[in-house]
N, C-alpha and C positions, 0 to 999 in steps of 0.2 A: 688227613682229612682237610678238606677245603673249608675255609672260614671266610665269609663275606664281610666286606667293610661297608657299613651303611653310609648313606649320603652325608650324615652328620659326623662321620669319622669313627663311629663306634664299631667295635667288633662284637659279634655274638658268639660266645663259646657254646658249641652244641651240647645238648643235654647229656649225651653219652660221655663226653669229656668231663663235664662237671661232676657227674656221678663217679667216674673213675678217680677224680681228684678229691671227692668228698666235699665239694663246694655246693652250698645250698643257695637258693635265690637270695639275693642281697649280700652274699658273701664276697670275700675278696681273695684275690690271688696276687702273688708278687710277680712282677714282670722285669726281665733283665734282657738287655741287648748285648749280644756278643757278635760283633761284626755285622753280618746281615741276617743273623738268627735271633729270633725272639724266644725266650724261654719263660714259661709260666710255671710257677710252683705255688704250693700252699704256704701260708705263713708258718705253720708248724714245721714244714720241711726246711724252710729257710732258717728257722731257729735251730733245728737239729744240725744243719750244716755249719752254722756259726759256732755252735757248741763244740763240734768236732774240730774245727779249726783252732779254737781256743785251747782245747785239750792237747792238741798237737804241740803247743808251745809250753805246756806245763808238765813237769815230770810227775809221775804217779803219786809220790808221797807229799806233794806240796798242798797246803791248804791256803789258797790265794785269799779267800774271804777273811780268814783270821789274820793274815799278814796285813791286808789293807786296813782292817779295823785297828790293829795294833799301831800302824803308822799314823792313822788319824788321831788316835788317843795321844800318842807321843807329840804330835804337832799341836794338839789342843793344850796339852800340859805346858809346852814351851811358850805358847801364846799367853796363857794365863799367868805363868811365872814371870814373864817379862813385862806384863801389863799391856793393855791395848793402847795403840797410838805411840808407842815408844819405838825408837830405832833398835834394830837388832844389835846385839853386842858383838 
């Protein structure tokens, strides 16, 4: 489908395409350039892709959130035990 570039540089995404994407008036899409190709996706789709990429680096049994929380608590305990403003031992 052909999309016109307005004199001010804006693109108008045709209503049919907005409906297919589920984008309403005033909504947003994510734009990505790959060489000479522009790819438009919804924010939800981009989040889904990011989640899939993240999951590809994590084995099925790992609970990353719990690991991060435990690490932060250990760091906080170390900081509190050594006192603030003191050099590490």
